[in-house]
ChimeraX commands (.cxc) that place a marker at each C-alpha (Angstrom):
marker #1 position 41.10,-0.70,17.44 radius 0.5
marker #1 position 38.90,2.26,18.29 radius 0.5
marker #1 position 35.18,2.25,17.62 radius 0.5
marker #1 position 33.28,4.29,15.08 radius 0.5
marker #1 position 29.62,5.14,15.68 radius 0.5
marker #1 position 26.87,6.00,13.22 radius 0.5
marker #1 position 23.49,7.30,14.39 radius 0.5
marker #1 position 20.62,7.27,11.86 radius 0.5
marker #1 position 17.17,8.84,12.42 radius 0.5
marker #1 position 13.82,7.18,11.95 radius 0.5
marker #1 position 11.74,8.45,9.06 radius 0.5
marker #1 position 8.15,8.79,7.96 radius 0.5
marker #1 position 7.51,8.47,4.23 radius 0.5
marker #1 position 4.76,9.60,1.85 radius 0.5
marker #1 position 3.24,12.22,4.20 radius 0.5
marker #1 position -0.12,11.48,2.65 radius 0.5
marker #1 position -0.06,12.21,-1.11 radius 0.5
marker #1 position 3.72,12.14,-1.70 radius 0.5
marker #1 position 3.93,8.40,-2.36 radius 0.5
marker #1 position 7.60,7.28,-2.69 radius 0.5
marker #1 position 8.57,10.98,-3.02 radius 0.5
marker #1 position 8.28,12.74,0.34 radius 0.5
marker #1 position 10.00,11.77,3.57 radius 0.5
marker #1 position 10.56,13.25,7.03 radius 0.5
marker #1 position 13.32,12.57,9.54 radius 0.5
marker #1 position 12.30,11.96,13.16 radius 0.5
marker #1 position 14.38,12.23,16.34 radius 0.5
marker #1 position 14.23,8.48,17.10 radius 0.5
marker #1 position 17.47,6.73,16.38 radius 0.5
marker #1 position 19.33,3.58,15.36 radius 0.5
marker #1 position 22.85,3.68,16.78 radius 0.5
marker #1 position 25.62,1.38,15.57 radius 0.5
marker #1 position 29.13,1.07,17.00 radius 0.5
marker #1 position 31.53,-0.88,14.84 radius 0.5
marker #1 position 35.17,-1.78,14.25 radius 0.5
marker #1 position 37.11,-4.37,12.24 radius 0.5
marker #1 position 37.31,-7.82,13.82 radius 0.5
marker #1 position 38.68,-11.27,13.18 radius 0.5
marker #1 position 35.16,-12.69,12.92 radius 0.5
marker #1 position 31.67,-11.24,12.56 radius 0.5
marker #1 position 30.01,-10.42,15.89 radius 0.5
marker #1 position 26.65,-8.60,16.07 radius 0.5
marker #1 position 25.00,-7.64,19.36 radius 0.5
marker #1 position 21.52,-6.07,19.12 radius 0.5
marker #1 position 19.98,-4.13,22.02 radius 0.5
marker #1 position 17.20,-1.65,22.58 radius 0.5
marker #1 position 13.65,-1.55,21.24 radius 0.5
marker #1 position 12.53,-4.66,19.37 radius 0.5
marker #1 position 16.03,-6.12,19.78 radius 0.5
marker #1 position 14.57,-9.64,19.48 radius 0.5
marker #1 position 13.57,-8.80,15.90 radius 0.5
marker #1 position 17.15,-7.82,14.92 radius 0.5
marker #1 position 19.23,-10.72,13.67 radius 0.5
marker #1 position 22.61,-11.25,15.36 radius 0.5
marker #1 position 23.76,-13.39,12.44 radius 0.5
marker #1 position 24.93,-13.22,8.84 radius 0.5
marker #1 position 21.47,-12.26,7.61 radius 0.5
marker #1 position 21.40,-9.03,9.63 radius 0.5
marker #1 position 20.15,-6.26,7.30 radius 0.5
marker #1 position 22.93,-3.83,8.26 radius 0.5
marker #1 position 25.59,-6.44,7.56 radius 0.5
marker #1 position 23.93,-7.61,4.36 radius 0.5
marker #1 position 23.82,-3.99,3.16 radius 0.5
marker #1 position 27.51,-3.54,3.90 radius 0.5
marker #1 position 28.24,-6.71,1.91 radius 0.5
marker #1 position 26.14,-5.41,-1.02 radius 0.5
marker #1 position 28.09,-2.13,-1.04 radius 0.5
marker #1 position 31.40,-3.99,-0.98 radius 0.5
marker #1 position 30.30,-6.22,-3.87 radius 0.5
marker #1 position 29.17,-3.19,-5.88 radius 0.5
marker #1 position 32.51,-1.50,-5.16 radius 0.5
marker #1 position 34.36,-4.74,-6.01 radius 0.5
marker #1 position 36.11,-4.75,-2.65 radius 0.5
marker #1 position 36.31,-7.55,-0.05 radius 0.5
marker #1 position 34.35,-6.75,3.10 radius 0.5
marker #1 position 36.24,-7.74,6.25 radius 0.5
marker #1 position 34.49,-9.00,9.35 radius 0.5
marker #1 position 33.36,-6.45,11.91 radius 0.5
marker #1 position 32.26,-6.24,15.50 radius 0.5
marker #1 position 28.89,-4.46,15.51 radius 0.5
marker #1 position 26.97,-3.22,18.55 radius 0.5
marker #1 position 23.43,-2.09,17.74 radius 0.5
marker #1 position 21.22,0.04,19.98 radius 0.5
marker #1 position 17.83,0.57,18.38 radius 0.5
marker #1 position 14.99,2.91,19.39 radius 0.5
marker #1 position 12.99,2.74,16.13 radius 0.5
marker #1 position 9.84,0.56,16.26 radius 0.5
marker #1 position 10.31,-2.28,13.75 radius 0.5
marker #1 position 7.54,-3.10,11.30 radius 0.5
marker #1 position 5.56,0.02,12.22 radius 0.5
marker #1 position 6.16,2.32,9.23 radius 0.5
marker #1 position 8.96,4.41,10.75 radius 0.5
marker #1 position 11.79,3.58,8.38 radius 0.5
marker #1 position 13.58,0.96,10.47 radius 0.5
marker #1 position 14.83,-0.84,7.34 radius 0.5
marker #1 position 15.88,2.44,5.70 radius 0.5
marker #1 position 17.86,3.34,8.82 radius 0.5
marker #1 position 19.56,-0.07,8.69 radius 0.5
marker #1 position 20.34,0.43,4.98 radius 0.5
marker #1 position 21.90,3.85,5.56 radius 0.5
marker #1 position 23.88,2.50,8.53 radius 0.5
marker #1 position 25.13,-0.43,6.40 radius 0.5
marker #1 position 26.28,1.88,3.61 radius 0.5
marker #1 position 28.08,4.18,6.04 radius 0.5
marker #1 position 29.74,1.20,7.74 radius 0.5
marker #1 position 30.98,-0.17,4.42 radius 0.5
marker #1 position 32.22,3.26,3.38 radius 0.5
marker #1 position 34.19,3.64,6.61 radius 0.5
marker #1 position 35.61,0.10,6.77 radius 0.5
marker #1 position 36.56,0.04,3.06 radius 0.5
marker #1 position 37.89,3.61,3.03 radius 0.5
marker #1 position 35.72,4.63,0.08 radius 0.5
marker #1 position 35.57,8.26,1.28 radius 0.5
marker #1 position 32.08,8.87,-0.06 radius 0.5
marker #1 position 30.29,12.11,0.67 radius 0.5
marker #1 position 26.76,12.25,2.07 radius 0.5
marker #1 position 25.14,12.43,-1.35 radius 0.5
marker #1 position 27.03,9.36,-2.58 radius 0.5
marker #1 position 25.93,7.55,0.58 radius 0.5
marker #1 position 22.34,8.53,-0.32 radius 0.5
marker #1 position 22.74,7.36,-3.93 radius 0.5
marker #1 position 23.99,3.95,-2.84 radius 0.5
marker #1 position 21.26,3.55,-0.21 radius 0.5
marker #1 position 18.57,4.54,-2.72 radius 0.5
marker #1 position 20.03,2.11,-5.28 radius 0.5
marker #1 position 19.71,-0.74,-2.82 radius 0.5
marker #1 position 16.28,0.34,-1.50 radius 0.5
marker #1 position 14.81,1.01,-4.95 radius 0.5
marker #1 position 13.12,4.28,-3.95 radius 0.5
marker #1 position 14.55,7.35,-2.22 radius 0.5
marker #1 position 11.92,8.72,0.18 radius 0.5
marker #1 position 12.97,7.16,3.52 radius 0.5
marker #1 position 16.69,6.95,2.83 radius 0.5
marker #1 position 16.81,10.59,1.65 radius 0.5
marker #1 position 15.33,11.78,4.93 radius 0.5
marker #1 position 17.61,9.45,6.91 radius 0.5
marker #1 position 20.69,10.75,5.09 radius 0.5
marker #1 position 19.83,14.45,4.89 radius 0.5
marker #1 position 17.38,15.17,7.69 radius 0.5
marker #1 position 14.41,17.58,7.75 radius 0.5
marker #1 position 11.57,17.03,5.24 radius 0.5
marker #1 position 12.83,15.87,1.86 radius 0.5
marker #1 position 11.35,15.73,-1.62 radius 0.5
marker #1 position 13.35,13.26,-3.71 radius 0.5
marker #1 position 13.49,11.42,-7.01 radius 0.5
marker #1 position 15.95,9.17,-8.84 radius 0.5
marker #1 position 16.89,10.66,-12.22 radius 0.5
marker #1 position 17.59,8.83,-15.48 radius 0.5
marker #1 position 21.27,8.42,-14.54 radius 0.5
marker #1 position 20.39,6.72,-11.25 radius 0.5
marker #1 position 21.33,9.78,-9.20 radius 0.5
marker #1 position 19.06,10.74,-6.32 radius 0.5
marker #1 position 17.95,14.38,-6.45 radius 0.5
marker #1 position 16.76,15.62,-3.08 radius 0.5
marker #1 position 15.64,18.98,-1.74 radius 0.5
marker #1 position 15.26,19.65,2.00 radius 0.5
marker #1 position 12.50,21.75,3.61 radius 0.5
marker #1 position 11.70,22.81,7.17 radius 0.5
marker #1 position 8.36,22.46,8.93 radius 0.5
marker #1 position 7.31,25.88,10.32 radius 0.5
marker #1 position 8.27,26.21,13.99 radius 0.5
marker #1 position 4.69,26.65,15.15 radius 0.5
marker #1 position 3.76,23.15,13.90 radius 0.5
marker #1 position 4.59,19.92,15.66 radius 0.5
marker #1 position 4.50,16.22,14.79 radius 0.5
marker #1 position 3.74,13.10,16.77 radius 0.5
marker #1 position 3.55,9.42,15.82 radius 0.5
marker #1 position 0.83,7.15,17.15 radius 0.5
marker #1 position 2.22,3.61,17.16 radius 0.5
marker #1 position -0.29,0.75,17.53 radius 0.5
marker #1 position 0.36,-2.64,19.06 radius 0.5
marker #1 position 0.56,-4.61,15.83 radius 0.5
marker #1 position 2.99,-4.95,12.93 radius 0.5
marker #1 position 2.16,-4.42,9.27 radius 0.5
marker #1 position 4.87,-5.88,7.01 radius 0.5
marker #1 position 5.71,-3.57,4.11 radius 0.5
marker #1 position 5.37,-6.41,1.62 radius 0.5
marker #1 position 1.77,-6.92,2.77 radius 0.5
marker #1 position 1.00,-3.19,2.63 radius 0.5
marker #1 position 2.46,-3.00,-0.91 radius 0.5
marker #1 position 0.55,-6.06,-2.06 radius 0.5
marker #1 position -2.86,-4.36,-1.66 radius 0.5
marker #1 position -1.99,-1.50,-4.02 radius 0.5
marker #1 position -3.29,-1.61,-7.61 radius 0.5
marker #1 position -1.00,-1.87,-10.60 radius 0.5
marker #1 position -2.70,1.05,-12.39 radius 0.5
marker #1 position -4.46,4.27,-11.38 radius 0.5
marker #1 position -6.91,6.50,-13.18 radius 0.5
marker #1 position -5.80,9.85,-14.55 radius 0.5
marker #1 position -8.23,11.50,-12.10 radius 0.5
marker #1 position -6.49,9.84,-9.12 radius 0.5
marker #1 position -3.04,10.72,-10.47 radius 0.5
marker #1 position -4.05,14.38,-10.91 radius 0.5
marker #1 position -5.63,14.37,-7.45 radius 0.5
marker #1 position -2.34,13.30,-5.82 radius 0.5
marker #1 position -0.19,15.65,-7.91 radius 0.5
marker #1 position -2.37,18.54,-6.79 radius 0.5
marker #1 position -2.24,17.54,-3.13 radius 0.5
marker #1 position 1.52,16.95,-3.15 radius 0.5
marker #1 position 2.14,20.39,-4.61 radius 0.5
marker #1 position -0.30,21.94,-2.14 radius 0.5
marker #1 position 1.33,20.17,0.82 radius 0.5
marker #1 position 4.80,21.43,-0.08 radius 0.5
marker #1 position 3.48,24.96,-0.55 radius 0.5
marker #1 position 1.55,24.79,2.73 radius 0.5
marker #1 position 4.63,23.64,4.65 radius 0.5
marker #1 position 6.87,26.29,3.10 radius 0.5
marker #1 position 4.43,29.13,3.76 radius 0.5
marker #1 position 2.75,27.93,6.99 radius 0.5
marker #1 position -0.67,28.04,5.33 radius 0.5
marker #1 position -2.62,26.28,8.05 radius 0.5
marker #1 position -6.01,26.11,6.37 radius 0.5
marker #1 position -4.58,24.17,3.42 radius 0.5
marker #1 position -3.22,21.25,5.42 radius 0.5
marker #1 position -6.25,19.01,5.66 radius 0.5
marker #1 position -6.85,19.08,1.91 radius 0.5
marker #1 position -3.10,18.83,1.22 radius 0.5
marker #1 position -2.79,15.55,3.15 radius 0.5
marker #1 position -5.51,13.78,1.12 radius 0.5
marker #1 position -4.46,10.80,-0.96 radius 0.5
marker #1 position -5.90,8.32,-3.45 radius 0.5
marker #1 position -2.76,6.29,-4.23 radius 0.5
marker #1 position -2.14,4.19,-1.12 radius 0.5
marker #1 position -4.13,5.12,2.00 radius 0.5
marker #1 position -7.60,4.08,0.75 radius 0.5
marker #1 position -6.25,0.62,-0.09 radius 0.5
marker #1 position -4.29,0.20,3.13 radius 0.5
marker #1 position -7.15,1.37,5.33 radius 0.5
marker #1 position -8.52,-2.17,5.66 radius 0.5
marker #1 position -5.16,-3.26,7.09 radius 0.5
marker #1 position -5.12,-0.50,9.73 radius 0.5
marker #1 position -8.27,-0.53,11.88 radius 0.5
marker #1 position -9.53,3.03,12.46 radius 0.5
marker #1 position -7.37,4.67,9.81 radius 0.5
marker #1 position -10.30,5.97,7.77 radius 0.5
marker #1 position -11.79,7.66,10.85 radius 0.5
marker #1 position -8.39,9.14,11.77 radius 0.5
marker #1 position -7.90,10.68,8.33 radius 0.5
marker #1 position -11.33,12.30,8.57 radius 0.5
marker #1 position -10.83,13.61,12.11 radius 0.5
marker #1 position -11.26,17.35,12.60 radius 0.5
marker #1 position -10.38,19.15,15.84 radius 0.5
marker #1 position -9.04,22.49,16.98 radius 0.5
marker #1 position -5.30,22.63,16.49 radius 0.5
marker #1 position -5.17,19.50,14.34 radius 0.5
marker #1 position -3.54,20.09,10.96 radius 0.5
marker #1 position -4.17,16.58,9.73 radius 0.5
marker #1 position -2.80,13.06,9.73 radius 0.5
marker #1 position -1.30,10.52,7.37 radius 0.5
marker #1 position -0.32,6.87,7.45 radius 0.5
marker #1 position 3.38,6.77,8.32 radius 0.5
marker #1 position 5.09,4.99,5.44 radius 0.5
marker #1 position 3.34,1.68,4.83 radius 0.5
marker #1 position 1.84,1.83,8.34 radius 0.5
marker #1 position 0.41,0.93,10.72 radius 0.5
marker #1 position 1.68,3.99,12.64 radius 0.5
marker #1 position -0.05,7.30,12.03 radius 0.5
marker #1 position 1.78,10.61,11.64 radius 0.5
marker #1 position -0.07,13.55,13.19 radius 0.5
marker #1 position 0.55,17.22,12.38 radius 0.5
marker #1 position -0.72,19.72,14.95 radius 0.5
marker #1 position -0.35,23.34,15.99 radius 0.5
marker #1 position 1.89,23.67,19.06 radius 0.5
marker #1 position -0.13,24.16,22.19 radius 0.5
marker #1 position -2.70,21.60,21.01 radius 0.5
marker #1 position -0.75,18.43,21.81 radius 0.5
marker #1 position -3.84,17.01,23.54 radius 0.5
marker #1 position -5.47,16.44,20.17 radius 0.5
marker #1 position -3.07,13.54,19.47 radius 0.5
marker #1 position -4.84,11.51,22.16 radius 0.5
marker #1 position -7.88,11.36,19.86 radius 0.5
marker #1 position -5.94,9.00,17.61 radius 0.5
marker #1 position -5.20,6.74,20.56 radius 0.5
marker #1 position -8.89,6.75,21.35 radius 0.5
marker #1 position -9.78,5.58,17.82 radius 0.5
marker #1 position -7.21,2.78,17.99 radius 0.5
marker #1 position -8.60,1.79,21.41 radius 0.5
marker #1 position -12.15,1.65,20.03 radius 0.5
marker #1 position -10.81,-0.76,17.38 radius 0.5
marker #1 position -9.34,-2.99,20.09 radius 0.5
marker #1 position -5.73,-1.86,19.87 radius 0.5
marker #1 position -3.46,-0.15,22.37 radius 0.5
marker #1 position -1.01,2.45,21.08 radius 0.5
marker #1 position 1.87,4.67,22.16 radius 0.5
marker #1 position 2.51,8.30,21.30 radius 0.5
marker #1 position 6.05,9.12,20.25 radius 0.5
marker #1 position 6.77,12.83,20.57 radius 0.5
marker #1 position 9.53,13.71,18.15 radius 0.5
marker #1 position 11.06,16.71,16.53 radius 0.5
marker #1 position 12.37,16.87,12.97 radius 0.5
marker #1 position 16.19,16.91,13.05 radius 0.5
marker #1 position 17.76,19.35,10.60 radius 0.5
marker #1 position 20.43,16.82,9.57 radius 0.5
marker #1 position 20.54,13.12,8.81 radius 0.5
marker #1 position 22.94,10.50,10.11 radius 0.5
marker #1 position 25.79,11.43,12.45 radius 0.5
marker #1 position 29.23,9.78,12.30 radius 0.5
marker #1 position 31.64,9.78,15.24 radius 0.5
marker #1 position 35.12,8.30,14.90 radius 0.5
marker #1 position 37.74,7.29,17.45 radius 0.5
marker #1 position 35.44,6.37,20.32 radius 0.5
marker link #1:1,2 radius 0.2
marker link #1:2,3 radius 0.2
marker link #1:3,4 radius 0.2
marker link #1:4,5 radius 0.2
marker link #1:5,6 radius 0.2
marker link #1:6,7 radius 0.2
marker link #1:7,8 radius 0.2
marker link #1:8,9 radius 0.2
marker link #1:9,10 radius 0.2
marker link #1:10,11 radius 0.2
marker link #1:11,12 radius 0.2
marker link #1:12,13 radius 0.2
marker link #1:13,14 radius 0.2
marker link #1:14,15 radius 0.2
marker link #1:15,16 radius 0.2
marker link #1:16,17 radius 0.2
marker link #1:17,18 radius 0.2
marker link #1:18,19 radius 0.2
marker link #1:19,20 radius 0.2
marker link #1:20,21 radius 0.2
marker link #1:21,22 radius 0.2
marker link #1:22,23 radius 0.2
marker link #1:23,24 radius 0.2
marker link #1:24,25 radius 0.2
marker link #1:25,26 radius 0.2
marker link #1:26,27 radius 0.2
marker link #1:27,28 radius 0.2
marker link #1:28,29 radius 0.2
marker link #1:29,30 radius 0.2
marker link #1:30,31 radius 0.2
marker link #1:31,32 radius 0.2
marker link #1:32,33 radius 0.2
marker link #1:33,34 radius 0.2
marker link #1:34,35 radius 0.2
marker link #1:35,36 radius 0.2
marker link #1:36,37 radius 0.2
marker link #1:37,38 radius 0.2
marker link #1:38,39 radius 0.2
marker link #1:39,40 radius 0.2
marker link #1:40,41 radius 0.2
marker link #1:41,42 radius 0.2
marker link #1:42,43 radius 0.2
marker link #1:43,44 radius 0.2
marker link #1:44,45 radius 0.2
marker link #1:45,46 radius 0.2
marker link #1:46,47 radius 0.2
marker link #1:47,48 radius 0.2
marker link #1:48,49 radius 0.2
marker link #1:49,50 radius 0.2
marker link #1:50,51 radius 0.2
marker link #1:51,52 radius 0.2
marker link #1:52,53 radius 0.2
marker link #1:53,54 radius 0.2
marker link #1:54,55 radius 0.2
marker link #1:55,56 radius 0.2
marker link #1:56,57 radius 0.2
marker link #1:57,58 radius 0.2
marker link #1:58,59 radius 0.2
marker link #1:59,60 radius 0.2
marker link #1:60,61 radius 0.2
marker link #1:61,62 radius 0.2
marker link #1:62,63 radius 0.2
marker link #1:63,64 radius 0.2
marker link #1:64,65 radius 0.2
marker link #1:65,66 radius 0.2
marker link #1:66,67 radius 0.2
marker link #1:67,68 radius 0.2
marker link #1:68,69 radius 0.2
marker link #1:69,70 radius 0.2
marker link #1:70,71 radius 0.2
marker link #1:71,72 radius 0.2
marker link #1:72,73 radius 0.2
marker link #1:73,74 radius 0.2
marker link #1:74,75 radius 0.2
marker link #1:75,76 radius 0.2
marker link #1:76,77 radius 0.2
marker link #1:77,78 radius 0.2
marker link #1:78,79 radius 0.2
marker link #1:79,80 radius 0.2
marker link #1:80,81 radius 0.2
marker link #1:81,82 radius 0.2
marker link #1:82,83 radius 0.2
marker link #1:83,84 radius 0.2
marker link #1:84,85 radius 0.2
marker link #1:85,86 radius 0.2
marker link #1:86,87 radius 0.2
marker link #1:87,88 radius 0.2
marker link #1:88,89 radius 0.2
marker link #1:89,90 radius 0.2
marker link #1:90,91 radius 0.2
marker link #1:91,92 radius 0.2
marker link #1:92,93 radius 0.2
marker link #1:93,94 radius 0.2
marker link #1:94,95 radius 0.2
marker link #1:95,96 radius 0.2
marker link #1:96,97 radius 0.2
marker link #1:97,98 radius 0.2
marker link #1:98,99 radius 0.2
marker link #1:99,100 radius 0.2
marker link #1:100,101 radius 0.2
marker link #1:101,102 radius 0.2
marker link #1:102,103 radius 0.2
marker link #1:103,104 radius 0.2
marker link #1:104,105 radius 0.2
marker link #1:105,106 radius 0.2
marker link #1:106,107 radius 0.2
marker link #1:107,108 radius 0.2
marker link #1:108,109 radius 0.2
marker link #1:109,110 radius 0.2
marker link #1:110,111 radius 0.2
marker link #1:111,112 radius 0.2
marker link #1:112,113 radius 0.2
marker link #1:113,114 radius 0.2
marker link #1:114,115 radius 0.2
marker link #1:115,116 radius 0.2
marker link #1:116,117 radius 0.2
marker link #1:117,118 radius 0.2
marker link #1:118,119 radius 0.2
marker link #1:119,120 radius 0.2
marker link #1:120,121 radius 0.2
marker link #1:121,122 radius 0.2
marker link #1:122,123 radius 0.2
marker link #1:123,124 radius 0.2
marker link #1:124,125 radius 0.2
marker link #1:125,126 radius 0.2
marker link #1:126,127 radius 0.2
marker link #1:127,128 radius 0.2
marker link #1:128,129 radius 0.2
marker link #1:129,130 radius 0.2
marker link #1:130,131 radius 0.2
marker link #1:131,132 radius 0.2
marker link #1:132,133 radius 0.2
marker link #1:133,134 radius 0.2
marker link #1:134,135 radius 0.2
marker link #1:135,136 radius 0.2
marker link #1:136,137 radius 0.2
marker link #1:137,138 radius 0.2
marker link #1:138,139 radius 0.2
marker link #1:139,140 radius 0.2
marker link #1:140,141 radius 0.2
marker link #1:141,142 radius 0.2
marker link #1:142,143 radius 0.2
marker link #1:143,144 radius 0.2
marker link #1:144,145 radius 0.2
marker link #1:145,146 radius 0.2
marker link #1:146,147 radius 0.2
marker link #1:147,148 radius 0.2
marker link #1:148,149 radius 0.2
marker link #1:149,150 radius 0.2
marker link #1:150,151 radius 0.2
marker link #1:151,152 radius 0.2
marker link #1:152,153 radius 0.2
marker link #1:153,154 radius 0.2
marker link #1:154,155 radius 0.2
marker link #1:155,156 radius 0.2
marker link #1:156,157 radius 0.2
marker link #1:157,158 radius 0.2
marker link #1:158,159 radius 0.2
marker link #1:159,160 radius 0.2
marker link #1:160,161 radius 0.2
marker link #1:161,162 radius 0.2
marker link #1:162,163 radius 0.2
marker link #1:163,164 radius 0.2
marker link #1:164,165 radius 0.2
marker link #1:165,166 radius 0.2
marker link #1:166,167 radius 0.2
marker link #1:167,168 radius 0.2
marker link #1:168,169 radius 0.2
marker link #1:169,170 radius 0.2
marker link #1:170,171 radius 0.2
marker link #1:171,172 radius 0.2
marker link #1:172,173 radius 0.2
marker link #1:173,174 radius 0.2
marker link #1:174,175 radius 0.2
marker link #1:175,176 radius 0.2
marker link #1:176,177 radius 0.2
marker link #1:177,178 radius 0.2
marker link #1:178,179 radius 0.2
marker link #1:179,180 radius 0.2
marker link #1:180,181 radius 0.2
marker link #1:181,182 radius 0.2
marker link #1:182,183 radius 0.2
marker link #1:183,184 radius 0.2
marker link #1:184,185 radius 0.2
marker link #1:185,186 radius 0.2
marker link #1:186,187 radius 0.2
marker link #1:187,188 radius 0.2
marker link #1:188,189 radius 0.2
marker link #1:189,190 radius 0.2
marker link #1:190,191 radius 0.2
marker link #1:191,192 radius 0.2
marker link #1:192,193 radius 0.2
marker link #1:193,194 radius 0.2
marker link #1:194,195 radius 0.2
marker link #1:195,196 radius 0.2
marker link #1:196,197 radius 0.2
marker link #1:197,198 radius 0.2
marker link #1:198,199 radius 0.2
marker link #1:199,200 radius 0.2
marker link #1:200,201 radius 0.2
marker link #1:201,202 radius 0.2
marker link #1:202,203 radius 0.2
marker link #1:203,204 radius 0.2
marker link #1:204,205 radius 0.2
marker link #1:205,206 radius 0.2
marker link #1:206,207 radius 0.2
marker link #1:207,208 radius 0.2
marker link #1:208,209 radius 0.2
marker link #1:209,210 radius 0.2
marker link #1:210,211 radius 0.2
marker link #1:211,212 radius 0.2
marker link #1:212,213 radius 0.2
marker link #1:213,214 radius 0.2
marker link #1:214,215 radius 0.2
marker link #1:215,216 radius 0.2
marker link #1:216,217 radius 0.2
marker link #1:217,218 radius 0.2
marker link #1:218,219 radius 0.2
marker link #1:219,220 radius 0.2
marker link #1:220,221 radius 0.2
marker link #1:221,222 radius 0.2
marker link #1:222,223 radius 0.2
marker link #1:223,224 radius 0.2
marker link #1:224,225 radius 0.2
marker link #1:225,226 radius 0.2
marker link #1:226,227 radius 0.2
marker link #1:227,228 radius 0.2
marker link #1:228,229 radius 0.2
marker link #1:229,230 radius 0.2
marker link #1:230,231 radius 0.2
marker link #1:231,232 radius 0.2
marker link #1:232,233 radius 0.2
marker link #1:233,234 radius 0.2
marker link #1:234,235 radius 0.2
marker link #1:235,236 radius 0.2
marker link #1:236,237 radius 0.2
marker link #1:237,238 radius 0.2
marker link #1:238,239 radius 0.2
marker link #1:239,240 radius 0.2
marker link #1:240,241 radius 0.2
marker link #1:241,242 radius 0.2
marker link #1:242,243 radius 0.2
marker link #1:243,244 radius 0.2
marker link #1:244,245 radius 0.2
marker link #1:245,246 radius 0.2
marker link #1:246,247 radius 0.2
marker link #1:247,248 radius 0.2
marker link #1:248,249 radius 0.2
marker link #1:249,250 radius 0.2
marker link #1:250,251 radius 0.2
marker link #1:251,252 radius 0.2
marker link #1:252,253 radius 0.2
marker link #1:253,254 radius 0.2
marker link #1:254,255 radius 0.2
marker link #1:255,256 radius 0.2
marker link #1:256,257 radius 0.2
marker link #1:257,258 radius 0.2
marker link #1:258,259 radius 0.2
marker link #1:259,260 radius 0.2
marker link #1:260,261 radius 0.2
marker link #1:261,262 radius 0.2
marker link #1:262,263 radius 0.2
marker link #1:263,264 radius 0.2
marker link #1:264,265 radius 0.2
marker link #1:265,266 radius 0.2
marker link #1:266,267 radius 0.2
marker link #1:267,268 radius 0.2
marker link #1:268,269 radius 0.2
marker link #1:269,270 radius 0.2
marker link #1:270,271 radius 0.2
marker link #1:271,272 radius 0.2
marker link #1:272,273 radius 0.2
marker link #1:273,274 radius 0.2
marker link #1:274,275 radius 0.2
marker link #1:275,276 radius 0.2
marker link #1:276,277 radius 0.2
marker link #1:277,278 radius 0.2
marker link #1:278,279 radius 0.2
marker link #1:279,280 radius 0.2
marker link #1:280,281 radius 0.2
marker link #1:281,282 radius 0.2
marker link #1:282,283 radius 0.2
marker link #1:283,284 radius 0.2
marker link #1:284,285 radius 0.2
marker link #1:285,286 radius 0.2
marker link #1:286,287 radius 0.2
marker link #1:287,288 radius 0.2
marker link #1:288,289 radius 0.2
marker link #1:289,290 radius 0.2
marker link #1:290,291 radius 0.2
marker link #1:291,292 radius 0.2
marker link #1:292,293 radius 0.2
marker link #1:293,294 radius 0.2
marker link #1:294,295 radius 0.2
marker link #1:295,296 radius 0.2
marker link #1:296,297 radius 0.2
marker link #1:297,298 radius 0.2
marker link #1:298,299 radius 0.2
marker link #1:299,300 radius 0.2
marker link #1:300,301 radius 0.2
view
């Protein structure tokens, strides 16, 4: 039988103050080719391929099984070829990309004929929060929430063309479960108000290209102060000021750092590498654009 391919972008969640609410798609991809088979066969390749299971516990396959169970349909075996370019365990939505890919694969194999928003609802149901999966499904920058009926409501935005983004990826992994464990169970009203104000300001700044609002808009009291001890140099990075630098934020749960800058000032991103280096860690810069759509699906290959 012919192959079907799904390509899902990496994502950066939170964007500073928008904890579990804001997400951004990035032009770094997880690609999966699949077709029905007599027995399950999974072949990982690409970046961090050694961290991708070729067995039954593969996250993409487990997601497809969860969708089938929820739909009360038997999930047949598949042949699955994975080519990954998303750093794993670095705060760039590798698990969200796998979830979205798994939902799309189940939809195609089972003939559910779900639209993109139903794909998003199912991925958010499995993930438990919508920020990464919304950006992976829809592209661009997305504000999202799950309503009382379990439906994900998501609104896309564009970053002004004169702004760019880069991701500084250090040489260590920070498991999401560890990054979540350091967060408090309760927050003060002052901290909640602080983040509501910054989230609103960040959205307004992005929509109107209000450059001088960015540094304040990226401030956060919900997660970054607590995760700073897990990411050497993060506190200094968040306080960094330089010409052309709009600001920075921990990418998702970290340890990667998302940098916003004015185009023509790409050199400023090297300052974040310098800080990691002073803390004893090497890092890579990933130059990415923000794709204006989420996953791609190609049939009959």
